[in-house]
N, CA, C and O atoms as a GROMACS GRO file, in nm:
protein
  652
    1MET      N    1   9.157  10.462   9.324
    1MET     CA    2   9.319  10.430   9.282
    1MET      C    3   9.301  10.290   9.213
    1MET      O    4   9.233  10.199   9.261
    2LYS      N    5   9.375  10.283   9.089
    2LYS     CA    6   9.430  10.138   9.075
    2LYS      C    7   9.561  10.122   9.080
    2LYS      O    8   9.660  10.183   9.041
    3SER      N    9   9.530   9.990   9.158
    3SER     CA   10   9.619   9.930   9.244
    3SER      C   11   9.684   9.756   9.159
    3SER      O   12   9.624   9.658   9.114
    4CYS      N   13   9.824   9.792   9.174
    4CYS     CA   14   9.840   9.591   9.142
    4CYS      C   15   9.926   9.582   9.272
    4CYS      O   16   9.943   9.650   9.374
    5ILE      N   17   9.983   9.433   9.204
    5ILE     CA   18  10.133   9.390   9.320
    5ILE      C   19  10.212   9.268   9.190
    5ILE      O   20  10.173   9.177   9.116
    6ILE      N   21  10.323   9.327   9.219
    6ILE     CA   22  10.398   9.270   9.117
    6ILE      C   23  10.520   9.207   9.224
    6ILE      O   24  10.559   9.261   9.328
    7TYR      N   25  10.559   9.100   9.178
    7TYR     CA   26  10.664   9.006   9.276
    7TYR      C   27  10.761   8.940   9.172
    7TYR      O   28  10.742   8.924   9.052
    8SER      N   29  10.867   8.907   9.245
    8SER     CA   30  10.968   8.821   9.259
    8SER      C   31  10.944   8.719   9.349
    8SER      O   32  10.901   8.738   9.463
    9SER      N   33  10.990   8.548   9.273
    9SER     CA   34  11.017   8.464   9.390
    9SER      C   35  11.091   8.356   9.325
    9SER      O   36  11.093   8.323   9.207
   10VAL      N   37  11.158   8.300   9.441
   10VAL     CA   38  11.254   8.144   9.356
   10VAL      C   39  11.187   8.026   9.485
   10VAL      O   40  11.164   7.908   9.460
   11THR      N   41  11.176   8.059   9.554
   11THR     CA   42  11.171   7.932   9.677
   11THR      C   43  11.023   7.961   9.716
   11THR      O   44  10.975   7.913   9.819
   12GLY      N   45  10.939   8.056   9.618
   12GLY     CA   46  10.776   8.055   9.714
   12GLY      C   47  10.749   8.171   9.796
   12GLY      O   48  10.646   8.238   9.795
   13ASN      N   49  10.858   8.190   9.873
   13ASN     CA   50  10.822   8.268   9.978
   13ASN      C   51  10.763   8.453   9.980
   13ASN      O   52  10.707   8.519  10.068
   14THR      N   53  10.800   8.481   9.864
   14THR     CA   54  10.782   8.638   9.846
   14THR      C   55  10.650   8.628   9.759
   14THR      O   56  10.557   8.708   9.774
   15ARG      N   57  10.649   8.501   9.646
   15ARG     CA   58  10.505   8.474   9.627
   15ARG      C   59  10.357   8.421   9.693
   15ARG      O   60  10.240   8.440   9.661
   16LYS      N   61  10.419   8.352   9.793
   16LYS     CA   62  10.317   8.382   9.965
   16LYS      C   63  10.282   8.503   9.956
   16LYS      O   64  10.193   8.537   9.878
   17VAL      N   65  10.340   8.580  10.028
   17VAL     CA   66  10.284   8.745  10.033
   17VAL      C   67  10.250   8.787   9.958
   17VAL      O   68  10.160   8.864   9.990
   18ALA      N   69  10.280   8.784   9.804
   18ALA     CA   70  10.205   8.884   9.715
   18ALA      C   71  10.067   8.839   9.740
   18ALA      O   72   9.971   8.906   9.780
   19GLU      N   73  10.076   8.698   9.707
   19GLU     CA   74   9.906   8.600   9.674
   19GLU      C   75   9.813   8.660   9.820
   19GLU      O   76   9.693   8.684   9.811
   20ALA      N   77   9.884   8.676   9.939
   20ALA     CA   78   9.832   8.721  10.088
   20ALA      C   79   9.806   8.846  10.062
   20ALA      O   80   9.694   8.877  10.102
   21LEU      N   81   9.852   8.915  10.021
   21LEU     CA   82   9.802   9.051   9.956
   21LEU      C   83   9.705   9.094   9.832
   21LEU      O   84   9.623   9.185   9.838
   22ALA      N   85   9.726   9.021   9.732
   22ALA     CA   86   9.561   9.015   9.631
   22ALA      C   87   9.480   8.974   9.713
   22ALA      O   88   9.385   9.053   9.720
   23ALA      N   89   9.461   8.826   9.828
   23ALA     CA   90   9.354   8.828   9.831
   23ALA      C   91   9.289   8.899   9.969
   23ALA      O   92   9.174   8.875  10.004
   24ALA      N   93   9.371   8.982  10.037
   24ALA     CA   94   9.315   9.072  10.109
   24ALA      C   95   9.298   9.205  10.045
   24ALA      O   96   9.301   9.307  10.115
   25SER      N   97   9.277   9.212   9.894
   25SER     CA   98   9.253   9.386   9.856
   25SER      C   99   9.197   9.328   9.723
   25SER      O  100   9.140   9.422   9.667
   26GLY      N  101   9.189   9.233   9.660
   26GLY     CA  102   9.135   9.227   9.530
   26GLY      C  103   9.208   9.250   9.437
   26GLY      O  104   9.191   9.214   9.320
   27ALA      N  105   9.305   9.319   9.484
   27ALA     CA  106   9.444   9.380   9.365
   27ALA      C  107   9.458   9.254   9.235
   27ALA      O  108   9.434   9.140   9.274
   28PRO      N  109   9.486   9.268   9.124
   28PRO     CA  110   9.577   9.189   9.083
   28PRO      C  111   9.722   9.151   9.098
   28PRO      O  112   9.809   9.238   9.091
   29CYS      N  113   9.749   9.034   9.117
   29CYS     CA  114   9.909   8.992   9.117
   29CYS      C  115   9.976   8.973   8.995
   29CYS      O  116   9.915   8.909   8.910
   30PHE      N  117  10.088   9.014   8.968
   30PHE     CA  118  10.189   8.935   8.878
   30PHE      C  119  10.297   8.892   8.919
   30PHE      O  120  10.322   8.939   9.030
   31PRO      N  121  10.414   8.790   8.864
   31PRO     CA  122  10.529   8.713   8.825
   31PRO      C  123  10.558   8.886   8.759
   31PRO      O  124  10.492   8.944   8.673
   32VAL      N  125  10.682   8.937   8.837
   32VAL     CA  126  10.772   9.036   8.771
   32VAL      C  127  10.780   8.999   8.612
   32VAL      O  128  10.772   9.098   8.540
   33ARG      N  129  10.793   8.872   8.544
   33ARG     CA  130  10.826   8.849   8.441
   33ARG      C  131  10.701   8.898   8.362
   33ARG      O  132  10.728   8.971   8.266
   34GLU      N  133  10.542   8.866   8.388
   34GLU     CA  134  10.464   8.892   8.339
   34GLU      C  135  10.377   9.063   8.388
   34GLU      O  136  10.259   9.088   8.411
   35ALA      N  137  10.478   9.135   8.387
   35ALA     CA  138  10.453   9.304   8.508
   35ALA      C  139  10.356   9.322   8.384
   35ALA      O  140  10.364   9.255   8.281
   36PRO      N  141  10.283   9.402   8.403
   36PRO     CA  142  10.241   9.514   8.362
   36PRO      C  143  10.297   9.661   8.314
   36PRO      O  144  10.394   9.700   8.378
   37ASP      N  145  10.258   9.734   8.228
   37ASP     CA  146  10.344   9.881   8.253
   37ASP      C  147  10.314   9.947   8.342
   37ASP      O  148  10.194   9.973   8.346
   38PRO      N  149  10.369   9.984   8.412
   38PRO     CA  150  10.350  10.020   8.590
   38PRO      C  151  10.281  10.164   8.555
   38PRO      O  152  10.202  10.227   8.625
   39ASP      N  153  10.337  10.200   8.413
   39ASP     CA  154  10.245  10.370   8.381
   39ASP      C  155  10.106  10.355   8.391
   39ASP      O  156  10.035  10.454   8.371
   40ASP      N  157  10.047  10.224   8.424
   40ASP     CA  158   9.890  10.168   8.424
   40ASP      C  159   9.837  10.165   8.534
   40ASP      O  160   9.723  10.120   8.546
   41TYR      N  161   9.929  10.227   8.674
   41TYR     CA  162   9.880  10.222   8.830
   41TYR      C  163   9.880  10.367   8.867
   41TYR      O  164   9.903  10.471   8.806
   42ASP      N  165   9.837  10.328   9.018
   42ASP     CA  166   9.872  10.427   9.042
   42ASP      C  167   9.956  10.432   9.187
   42ASP      O  168  10.008  10.529   9.242
   43LEU      N  169   9.950  10.295   9.228
   43LEU     CA  170   9.991  10.258   9.357
   43LEU      C  171   9.972  10.080   9.373
   43LEU      O  172   9.878  10.002   9.385
   44LEU      N  173  10.160  10.070   9.363
   44LEU     CA  174  10.207   9.934   9.316
   44LEU      C  175  10.292   9.884   9.445
   44LEU      O  176  10.377   9.932   9.520
   45ALA      N  177  10.232   9.779   9.435
   45ALA     CA  178  10.280   9.692   9.577
   45ALA      C  179  10.429   9.575   9.491
   45ALA      O  180  10.418   9.485   9.408
   46LEU      N  181  10.544   9.630   9.557
   46LEU     CA  182  10.675   9.571   9.461
   46LEU      C  183  10.710   9.413   9.573
   46LEU      O  184  10.704   9.412   9.696
   47GLY      N  185  10.725   9.361   9.533
   47GLY     CA  186  10.787   9.198   9.612
   47GLY      C  187  10.916   9.151   9.572
   47GLY      O  188  10.940   9.123   9.455
   48PHE      N  189  10.993   9.143   9.657
   48PHE     CA  190  11.157   9.121   9.564
   48PHE      C  191  11.186   8.985   9.713
   48PHE      O  192  11.128   8.978   9.821
   49TRP      N  193  11.305   8.890   9.653
   49TRP     CA  194  11.364   8.811   9.731
   49TRP      C  195  11.531   8.907   9.778
   49TRP      O  196  11.596   8.962   9.690
   50VAL      N  197  11.563   8.908   9.885
   50VAL     CA  198  11.701   8.971   9.900
   50VAL      C  199  11.814   8.863   9.860
   50VAL      O  200  11.836   8.747   9.895
   51ARG      N  201  11.873   8.952   9.773
   51ARG     CA  202  11.993   8.834   9.691
   51ARG      C  203  12.152   8.948   9.762
   51ARG      O  204  12.168   9.060   9.712
   52LEU      N  205  12.197   8.926   9.811
   52LEU     CA  206  12.333   8.986   9.842
   52LEU      C  207  12.326   9.105   9.946
   52LEU      O  208  12.417   9.183   9.973
   53GLY      N  209  12.227   9.102   9.987
   53GLY     CA  210  12.175   9.245  10.012
   53GLY      C  211  12.074   9.343   9.968
   53GLY      O  212  12.028   9.434  10.038
   54GLN      N  213  12.044   9.317   9.845
   54GLN     CA  214  11.923   9.404   9.773
   54GLN      C  215  11.847   9.328   9.728
   54GLN      O  216  11.871   9.210   9.703
   55ALA      N  217  11.691   9.414   9.703
   55ALA     CA  218  11.641   9.327   9.630
   55ALA      C  219  11.717   9.233   9.512
   55ALA      O  220  11.830   9.267   9.478
   56ASP      N  221  11.649   9.108   9.444
   56ASP     CA  222  11.694   9.066   9.322
   56ASP      C  223  11.707   9.123   9.182
   56ASP      O  224  11.645   9.214   9.125
   57ALA      N  225  11.793   9.053   9.147
   57ALA     CA  226  11.819   9.199   8.958
   57ALA      C  227  11.704   9.190   8.922
   57ALA      O  228  11.667   9.301   8.960
   58ARG      N  229  11.573   9.124   8.858
   58ARG     CA  230  11.476   9.171   8.806
   58ARG      C  231  11.389   9.234   8.907
   58ARG      O  232  11.291   9.286   8.853
   59THR      N  233  11.391   9.244   8.999
   59THR     CA  234  11.286   9.301   9.101
   59THR      C  235  11.333   9.488   9.046
   59THR      O  236  11.273   9.588   9.006
   60GLN      N  237  11.466   9.448   9.075
   60GLN     CA  238  11.503   9.620   9.049
   60GLN      C  239  11.532   9.679   8.921
   60GLN      O  240  11.551   9.797   8.893
   61GLY      N  241  11.534   9.569   8.842
   61GLY     CA  242  11.494   9.653   8.675
   61GLY      C  243  11.363   9.679   8.660
   61GLY      O  244  11.354   9.774   8.582
   62TYR      N  245  11.243   9.638   8.699
   62TYR     CA  246  11.127   9.706   8.737
   62TYR      C  247  11.106   9.826   8.814
   62TYR      O  248  11.035   9.920   8.780
   63MET      N  249  11.171   9.816   8.917
   63MET     CA  250  11.160   9.925   9.021
   63MET      C  251  11.236  10.046   8.927
   63MET      O  252  11.197  10.156   8.966
   64ARG      N  253  11.332  10.056   8.815
   64ARG     CA  254  11.378  10.161   8.802
   64ARG      C  255  11.286  10.189   8.657
   64ARG      O  256  11.324  10.275   8.578
   65ARG      N  257  11.199  10.132   8.638
   65ARG     CA  258  11.060  10.168   8.506
   65ARG      C  259  10.956  10.240   8.598
   65ARG      O  260  10.869  10.317   8.559
   66VAL      N  261  10.986  10.190   8.766
   66VAL     CA  262  10.795  10.306   8.836
   66VAL      C  263  10.888  10.374   8.889
   66VAL      O  264  10.991  10.352   8.953
   67LEU      N  265  10.781  10.539   8.814
   67LEU     CA  266  10.846  10.704   8.805
   67LEU      C  267  10.691  10.757   8.844
   67LEU      O  268  10.580  10.760   8.791
   68GLY      N  269  10.747  10.794   8.960
   68GLY     CA  270  10.602  10.929   9.007
   68GLY      C  271  10.486  10.830   9.030
   68GLY      O  272  10.407  10.820   8.936
   69LYS      N  273  10.467  10.766   9.123
   69LYS     CA  274  10.367  10.652   9.170
   69LYS      C  275  10.393  10.624   9.313
   69LYS      O  276  10.500  10.617   9.372
   70LYS      N  277  10.280  10.610   9.354
   70LYS     CA  278  10.302  10.559   9.523
   70LYS      C  279  10.318  10.442   9.512
   70LYS      O  280  10.260  10.379   9.423
   71VAL      N  281  10.420  10.369   9.620
   71VAL     CA  282  10.492  10.221   9.634
   71VAL      C  283  10.480  10.176   9.755
   71VAL      O  284  10.508  10.251   9.849
   72PHE      N  285  10.422  10.006   9.787
   72PHE     CA  286  10.445  10.002   9.863
   72PHE      C  287  10.556   9.868   9.830
   72PHE      O  288  10.517   9.796   9.739
   73PHE      N  289  10.709   9.823   9.904
   73PHE     CA  290  10.748   9.751   9.878
   73PHE      C  291  10.738   9.615  10.026
   73PHE      O  292  10.717   9.646  10.143
   74PHE      N  293  10.754   9.496   9.985
   74PHE     CA  294  10.799   9.408  10.075
   74PHE      C  295  10.911   9.291   9.984
   74PHE      O  296  10.929   9.275   9.863
   75GLY      N  297  10.966   9.229  10.092
   75GLY     CA  298  11.042   9.110  10.086
   75GLY      C  299  11.083   9.023  10.158
   75GLY      O  300  11.065   9.034  10.280
   76THR      N  301  11.165   8.887  10.094
   76THR     CA  302  11.175   8.827  10.196
   76THR      C  303  11.317   8.780  10.191
   76THR      O  304  11.376   8.767  10.083
   77LEU      N  305  11.390   8.747  10.347
   77LEU     CA  306  11.539   8.729  10.320
   77LEU      C  307  11.586   8.623  10.426
   77LEU      O  308  11.512   8.601  10.522
   78GLY      N  309  11.664   8.580  10.419
   78GLY     CA  310  11.694   8.445  10.533
   78GLY      C  311  11.703   8.519  10.646
   78GLY      O  312  11.682   8.440  10.738
   79ALA      N  313  11.726   8.647  10.697
   79ALA     CA  314  11.827   8.740  10.823
   79ALA      C  315  11.701   8.739  10.874
   79ALA      O  316  11.594   8.705  10.824
   80TRP      N  317  11.738   8.794  11.014
   80TRP     CA  318  11.643   8.864  11.082
   80TRP      C  319  11.600   8.974  11.035
   80TRP      O  320  11.681   9.063  11.010
   81PRO      N  321  11.458   8.992  11.013
   81PRO     CA  322  11.345   9.130  10.984
   81PRO      C  323  11.416   9.224  11.058
   81PRO      O  324  11.466   9.315  10.992
   82ASP      N  325  11.436   9.226  11.189
   82ASP     CA  326  11.511   9.346  11.214
   82ASP      C  327  11.636   9.360  11.235
   82ASP      O  328  11.668   9.458  11.303
   83SER      N  329  11.728   9.284  11.194
   83SER     CA  330  11.854   9.272  11.210
   83SER      C  331  11.915   9.439  11.151
   83SER      O  332  11.844   9.531  11.111
   84PRO      N  333  12.052   9.437  11.162
   84PRO     CA  334  12.136   9.545  11.085
   84PRO      C  335  12.101   9.527  10.888
   84PRO      O  336  12.078   9.620  10.811
   85HIS      N  337  12.108   9.410  10.861
   85HIS     CA  338  12.119   9.380  10.772
   85HIS      C  339  11.993   9.398  10.722
   85HIS      O  340  11.990   9.488  10.638
   86ALA      N  341  11.872   9.335  10.746
   86ALA     CA  342  11.745   9.395  10.698
   86ALA      C  343  11.762   9.507  10.671
   86ALA      O  344  11.805   9.556  10.567
   87ARG      N  345  11.716   9.577  10.805
   87ARG     CA  346  11.741   9.727  10.747
   87ARG      C  347  11.851   9.761  10.633
   87ARG      O  348  11.787   9.819  10.545
   88ARG      N  349  11.933   9.756  10.610
   88ARG     CA  350  11.977   9.829  10.510
   88ARG      C  351  11.939   9.787  10.343
   88ARG      O  352  11.955   9.853  10.240
   89CYS      N  353  11.866   9.610  10.369
   89CYS     CA  354  11.815   9.636  10.239
   89CYS      C  355  11.677   9.671  10.220
   89CYS      O  356  11.613   9.620  10.128
   90ALA      N  357  11.605   9.787  10.334
   90ALA     CA  358  11.511   9.812  10.295
   90ALA      C  359  11.565   9.946  10.266
   90ALA      O  360  11.525  10.000  10.163
   91GLU      N  361  11.662  10.016  10.353
   91GLU     CA  362  11.702  10.150  10.318
   91GLU      C  363  11.735  10.114  10.134
   91GLU      O  364  11.678  10.181  10.048
   92GLY      N  365  11.801  10.037  10.110
   92GLY     CA  366  11.806  10.014   9.932
   92GLY      C  367  11.724  10.009   9.905
   92GLY      O  368  11.704  10.111   9.838
   93ALA      N  369  11.608   9.929   9.909
   93ALA     CA  370  11.451   9.905   9.798
   93ALA      C  371  11.401  10.071   9.812
   93ALA      O  372  11.332  10.123   9.725
   94ARG      N  373  11.448  10.146   9.940
   94ARG     CA  374  11.357  10.249   9.934
   94ARG      C  375  11.408  10.324   9.868
   94ARG      O  376  11.345  10.370   9.773
   95ALA      N  377  11.543  10.365   9.892
   95ALA     CA  378  11.662  10.460   9.827
   95ALA      C  379  11.624  10.407   9.617
   95ALA      O  380  11.583  10.492   9.538
   96LEU      N  381  11.643  10.304   9.590
   96LEU     CA  382  11.616  10.278   9.420
   96LEU      C  383  11.437  10.293   9.422
   96LEU      O  384  11.369  10.280   9.320
   97LEU      N  385  11.410  10.308   9.487
   97LEU     CA  386  11.218  10.356   9.455
   97LEU      C  387  11.195  10.518   9.430
   97LEU      O  388  11.117  10.582   9.359
   98GLU      N  389  11.324  10.561   9.542
   98GLU     CA  390  11.306  10.700   9.574
   98GLU      C  391  11.349  10.758   9.456
   98GLU      O  392  11.293  10.859   9.413
   99GLU      N  393  11.446  10.706   9.396
   99GLU     CA  394  11.544  10.779   9.247
   99GLU      C  395  11.423  10.830   9.186
   99GLU      O  396  11.405  10.949   9.161
  100GLY      N  397  11.344  10.740   9.165
  100GLY     CA  398  11.203  10.763   9.051
  100GLY      C  399  11.124  10.850   9.080
  100GLY      O  400  11.022  10.868   9.014
  101GLY      N  401  11.152  10.913   9.171
  101GLY     CA  402  11.050  11.008   9.215
  101GLY      C  403  10.917  10.920   9.272
  101GLY      O  404  10.811  10.983   9.274
  102ASN      N  405  10.914  10.821   9.304
  102ASN     CA  406  10.809  10.743   9.384
  102ASN      C  407  10.780  10.832   9.476
  102ASN      O  408  10.814  10.950   9.467
  103THR      N  409  10.712  10.782   9.577
  103THR     CA  410  10.661  10.805   9.746
  103THR      C  411  10.621  10.663   9.753
  103THR      O  412  10.512  10.616   9.720
  104VAL      N  413  10.748  10.585   9.810
  104VAL     CA  414  10.697  10.492   9.903
  104VAL      C  415  10.628  10.520  10.034
  104VAL      O  416  10.698  10.560  10.127
  105LEU      N  417  10.505  10.505  10.050
  105LEU     CA  418  10.451  10.481  10.212
  105LEU      C  419  10.452  10.410  10.275
  105LEU      O  420  10.440  10.440  10.394
  106ASP      N  421  10.470  10.238  10.229
  106ASP     CA  422  10.548  10.171  10.327
  106ASP      C  423  10.639  10.084  10.256
  106ASP      O  424  10.653  10.089  10.133
  107GLY      N  425  10.717   9.983  10.352
  107GLY     CA  426  10.807   9.857  10.321
  107GLY      C  427  10.816   9.771  10.468
  107GLY      O  428  10.819   9.795  10.589
  108PHE      N  429  10.819   9.644  10.368
  108PHE     CA  430  10.821   9.513  10.491
  108PHE      C  431  10.882   9.378  10.419
  108PHE      O  432  10.870   9.335  10.304
  109LEU      N  433  10.962   9.322  10.547
  109LEU     CA  434  11.052   9.246  10.507
  109LEU      C  435  11.008   9.161  10.647
  109LEU      O  436  10.989   9.187  10.766
  110CYS      N  437  11.003   9.052  10.567
  110CYS     CA  438  10.990   8.944  10.671
  110CYS      C  439  11.086   8.790  10.659
  110CYS      O  440  11.159   8.762  10.563
  111GLN      N  441  11.076   8.749  10.717
  111GLN     CA  442  11.209   8.576  10.644
  111GLN      C  443  11.135   8.509  10.632
  111GLN      O  444  11.024   8.501  10.685
  112GLY      N  445  11.207   8.424  10.528
  112GLY     CA  446  11.175   8.310  10.459
  112GLY      C  447  11.288   8.216  10.396
  112GLY      O  448  11.400   8.265  10.377
  113ARG      N  449  11.265   8.090  10.365
  113ARG     CA  450  11.363   8.020  10.308
  113ARG      C  451  11.464   8.058  10.230
  113ARG      O  452  11.442   8.129  10.132
  114VAL      N  453  11.588   8.013  10.262
  114VAL     CA  454  11.674   8.016  10.147
  114VAL      C  455  11.683   7.925  10.051
  114VAL      O  456  11.690   7.804  10.072
  115ASP      N  457  11.684   7.977   9.948
  115ASP     CA  458  11.712   7.864   9.811
  115ASP      C  459  11.833   7.747   9.883
  115ASP      O  460  11.937   7.783   9.940
  116PRO      N  461  11.808   7.661   9.872
  116PRO     CA  462  11.914   7.548   9.914
  116PRO      C  463  12.075   7.584   9.804
  116PRO      O  464  12.188   7.595   9.853
  117LYS      N  465  12.045   7.597   9.663
  117LYS     CA  466  12.181   7.625   9.575
  117LYS      C  467  12.255   7.739   9.619
  117LYS      O  468  12.378   7.750   9.620
  118ILE      N  469  12.153   7.839   9.665
  118ILE     CA  470  12.251   7.970   9.725
  118ILE      C  471  12.323   7.912   9.873
  118ILE      O  472  12.439   7.952   9.885
  119LEU      N  473  12.277   7.832   9.979
  119LEU     CA  474  12.357   7.809  10.041
  119LEU      C  475  12.484   7.698  10.022
  119LEU      O  476  12.594   7.697  10.075
  120GLU      N  477  12.433   7.623   9.941
  120GLU     CA  478  12.575   7.552   9.847
  120GLU      C  479  12.669   7.632   9.812
  120GLU      O  480  12.786   7.622   9.850
  121ILE      N  481  12.610   7.744   9.712
  121ILE     CA  482  12.687   7.820   9.642
  121ILE      C  483  12.789   7.885   9.762
  121ILE      O  484  12.908   7.858   9.747
  122SER      N  485  12.760   7.959   9.866
  122SER     CA  486  12.818   8.013  10.000
  122SER      C  487  12.889   7.925  10.063
  122SER      O  488  12.983   7.971  10.128
  123ARG      N  489  12.865   7.751  10.066
  123ARG     CA  490  12.950   7.685  10.162
  123ARG      C  491  13.063   7.659  10.058
  123ARG      O  492  13.178   7.660  10.101
  124GLN      N  493  13.041   7.634   9.911
  124GLN     CA  494  13.173   7.642   9.835
  124GLN      C  495  13.267   7.781   9.803
  124GLN      O  496  13.375   7.771   9.744
  125LYS      N  497  13.225   7.881   9.840
  125LYS     CA  498  13.228   7.965   9.841
  125LYS      C  499  13.358   8.027   9.957
  125LYS      O  500  13.447   8.112   9.952
  126GLY      N  501  13.299   7.911  10.074
  126GLY     CA  502  13.369   7.961  10.183
  126GLY      C  503  13.296   8.121  10.261
  126GLY      O  504  13.348   8.184  10.354
  127ARG      N  505  13.211   8.143  10.215
  127ARG     CA  506  13.131   8.225  10.272
  127ARG      C  507  13.049   8.184  10.394
  127ARG      O  508  13.019   8.069  10.425
  128HIS      N  509  13.014   8.312  10.464
  128HIS     CA  510  12.949   8.307  10.580
  128HIS      C  511  12.942   8.088  10.657
  128HIS      O  512  12.852   8.006  10.637
  129PRO      N  513  13.030   8.075  10.711
  129PRO     CA  514  13.029   7.958  10.765
  129PRO      C  515  12.937   7.922  10.784
  129PRO      O  516  12.837   7.984  10.747
  130MET      N  517  12.929   7.790  10.859
  130MET     CA  518  12.758   7.731  10.872
  130MET      C  519  12.749   7.702  11.059
  130MET      O  520  12.738   7.590  11.110
  131THR      N  521  12.756   7.801  11.117
  131THR     CA  522  12.792   7.802  11.266
  131THR      C  523  12.609   7.773  11.333
  131THR      O  524  12.497   7.775  11.280
  132PRO      N  525  12.644   7.756  11.427
  132PRO     CA  526  12.500   7.698  11.476
  132PRO      C  527  12.428   7.798  11.523
  132PRO      O  528  12.326   7.760  11.581
  133GLU      N  529  12.449   7.953  11.518
  133GLU     CA  530  12.378   8.046  11.509
  133GLU      C  531  12.396   8.053  11.369
  133GLU      O  532  12.503   8.111  11.387
  134ARG      N  533  12.387   8.046  11.233
  134ARG     CA  534  12.368   8.049  11.157
  134ARG      C  535  12.260   7.980  11.117
  134ARG      O  536  12.151   8.026  11.085
  135ARG      N  537  12.300   7.843  11.120
  135ARG     CA  538  12.193   7.760  11.151
  135ARG      C  539  12.048   7.743  11.171
  135ARG      O  540  11.959   7.696  11.101
  136ALA      N  541  12.052   7.803  11.307
  136ALA     CA  542  11.913   7.825  11.381
  136ALA      C  543  11.868   7.919  11.312
  136ALA      O  544  11.761   7.892  11.256
  137ARG      N  545  11.906   8.013  11.298
  137ARG     CA  546  11.837   8.137  11.197
  137ARG      C  547  11.768   8.090  11.061
  137ARG      O  548  11.659   8.130  11.020
  138LEU      N  549  11.862   7.988  10.991
  138LEU     CA  550  11.818   7.947  10.844
  138LEU      C  551  11.669   7.874  10.920
  138LEU      O  552  11.557   7.910  10.884
  139GLU      N  553  11.686   7.789  11.005
  139GLU     CA  554  11.557   7.674  11.008
  139GLU      C  555  11.462   7.774  11.068
  139GLU      O  556  11.343   7.752  11.048
  140GLU      N  557  11.486   7.850  11.119
  140GLU     CA  558  11.385   7.958  11.151
  140GLU      C  559  11.333   8.046  10.993
  140GLU      O  560  11.225   8.068  10.939
  141ALA      N  561  11.433   8.067  10.972
  141ALA     CA  562  11.362   8.146  10.859
  141ALA      C  563  11.281   8.042  10.748
  141ALA      O  564  11.226   8.100  10.654
  142ALA      N  565  11.273   7.923  10.753
  142ALA     CA  566  11.219   7.809  10.647
  142ALA      C  567  11.106   7.799  10.725
  142ALA      O  568  11.048   7.696  10.690
  143ARG      N  569  11.026   7.873  10.843
  143ARG     CA  570  10.923   7.886  10.872
  143ARG      C  571  10.835   7.990  10.858
  143ARG      O  572  10.733   8.017  10.920
  144HIS      N  573  10.892   8.049  10.761
  144HIS     CA  574  10.844   8.168  10.703
  144HIS      C  575  10.815   8.197  10.583
  144HIS      O  576  10.875   8.121  10.508
  145PRO      N  577  10.721   8.306  10.503
  145PRO     CA  578  10.610   8.356  10.612
  145PRO      C  579  10.520   8.292  10.626
  145PRO      O  580  10.442   8.238  10.549
  146ASP      N  581  10.538   8.302  10.791
  146ASP     CA  582  10.375   8.224  10.830
  146ASP      C  583  10.296   8.343  10.851
  146ASP      O  584  10.329   8.460  10.833
  147THR      N  585  10.149   8.278  10.905
  147THR     CA  586  10.010   8.365  10.908
  147THR      C  587  10.063   8.533  10.974
  147THR      O  588  10.044   8.637  10.911
  148ALA      N  589  10.119   8.527  11.088
  148ALA     CA  590  10.142   8.632  11.134
  148ALA      C  591  10.198   8.764  11.053
  148ALA      O  592  10.148   8.874  11.029
  149ASP      N  593  10.333   8.699  11.020
  149ASP     CA  594  10.406   8.745  10.830
  149ASP      C  595  10.299   8.804  10.726
  149ASP      O  596  10.275   8.914  10.676
  150LEU      N  597  10.242   8.659  10.716
  150LEU     CA  598  10.104   8.741  10.608
  150LEU      C  599  10.027   8.838  10.672
  150LEU      O  600  10.037   8.946  10.613
  151ALA      N  601   9.950   8.841  10.776
  151ALA     CA  602   9.871   8.909  10.832
  151ALA      C  603   9.903   9.103  10.842
  151ALA      O  604   9.845   9.204  10.803
  152GLU      N  605  10.032   9.068  10.917
  152GLU     CA  606  10.153   9.221  10.911
  152GLU      C  607  10.169   9.258  10.781
  152GLU      O  608  10.189   9.379  10.786
  153ALA      N  609  10.170   9.223  10.672
  153ALA     CA  610  10.216   9.246  10.533
  153ALA      C  611  10.039   9.297  10.499
  153ALA      O  612  10.020   9.410  10.454
  154GLY      N  613   9.948   9.225  10.518
  154GLY     CA  614   9.818   9.261  10.442
  154GLY      C  615   9.761   9.398  10.555
  154GLY      O  616   9.668   9.474  10.528
  155ARG      N  617   9.819   9.402  10.645
  155ARG     CA  618   9.770   9.522  10.724
  155ARG      C  619   9.805   9.624  10.675
  155ARG      O  620   9.723   9.711  10.647
  156ARG      N  621   9.947   9.637  10.651
  156ARG     CA  622  10.055   9.731  10.622
  156ARG      C  623  10.031   9.766  10.458
  156ARG      O  624  10.090   9.863  10.410
  157TRP      N  625   9.945   9.687  10.379
  157TRP     CA  626   9.910   9.685  10.258
  157TRP      C  627   9.777   9.793  10.248
  157TRP      O  628   9.775   9.904  10.194
  158GLN      N  629   9.693   9.738  10.304
  158GLN     CA  630   9.588   9.805  10.354
  158GLN      C  631   9.565   9.904  10.406
  158GLN      O  632   9.458   9.965  10.408
  159ARG      N  633   9.662   9.929  10.454
  159ARG     CA  634   9.704  10.063  10.504
  159ARG      C  635   9.676  10.189  10.356
  159ARG      O  636   9.594  10.272  10.318
  160CYS      N  637   9.807  10.129  10.318
  160CYS     CA  638   9.904  10.210  10.169
  160CYS      C  639   9.712  10.223  10.114
  160CYS      O  640   9.678  10.339  10.090
  161LEU      N  641   9.610  10.125  10.099
  161LEU     CA  642   9.538  10.158   9.969
  161LEU      C  643   9.431  10.236  10.026
  161LEU      O  644   9.352  10.300   9.956
  162ALA      N  645   9.425  10.233  10.155
  162ALA     CA  646   9.354  10.377  10.247
  162ALA      C  647   9.414  10.511  10.202
  162ALA      O  648   9.348  10.615  10.197
  163ASP      N  649   9.538  10.500  10.172
  163ASP     CA  650   9.547  10.664  10.214
  163ASP      C  651   9.534  10.759  10.045
  163ASP      O  652   9.538  10.882  10.043
   0.00000   0.00000   0.00000
């Protein structure tokens, strides 16, 4: 089965996960701006950073071009990965991929450092005040993806490759 890894990254979080998947599997890895035609592959790992509760716009555009494939998605976000917000993000990615007749084999989300520009925009607009809880979550997110995150993503990707 011919597979590849496509990702979008601003702060390097999602790229780090993508590169770990590539190292674990030997599958080629491409930034979404240089992504090959999805029709050339049987299985794709699609990585994104979460923006406003969904996959970033560039990755969404590529996801819409993926039709009738086996897919593993992965993403990074500032929220807790087991939060309702993260679950909605994962559900949105799955739904978008399934609209194209794809079979979503698995998905993986982990925390990652939030772009300081995004935090500044949020502050200026008065959204999401910097509470002690939010500050603690963002500080924790800045420590990810860590080795445990990368190992878990790799384990799930390997399982998809074995299917």
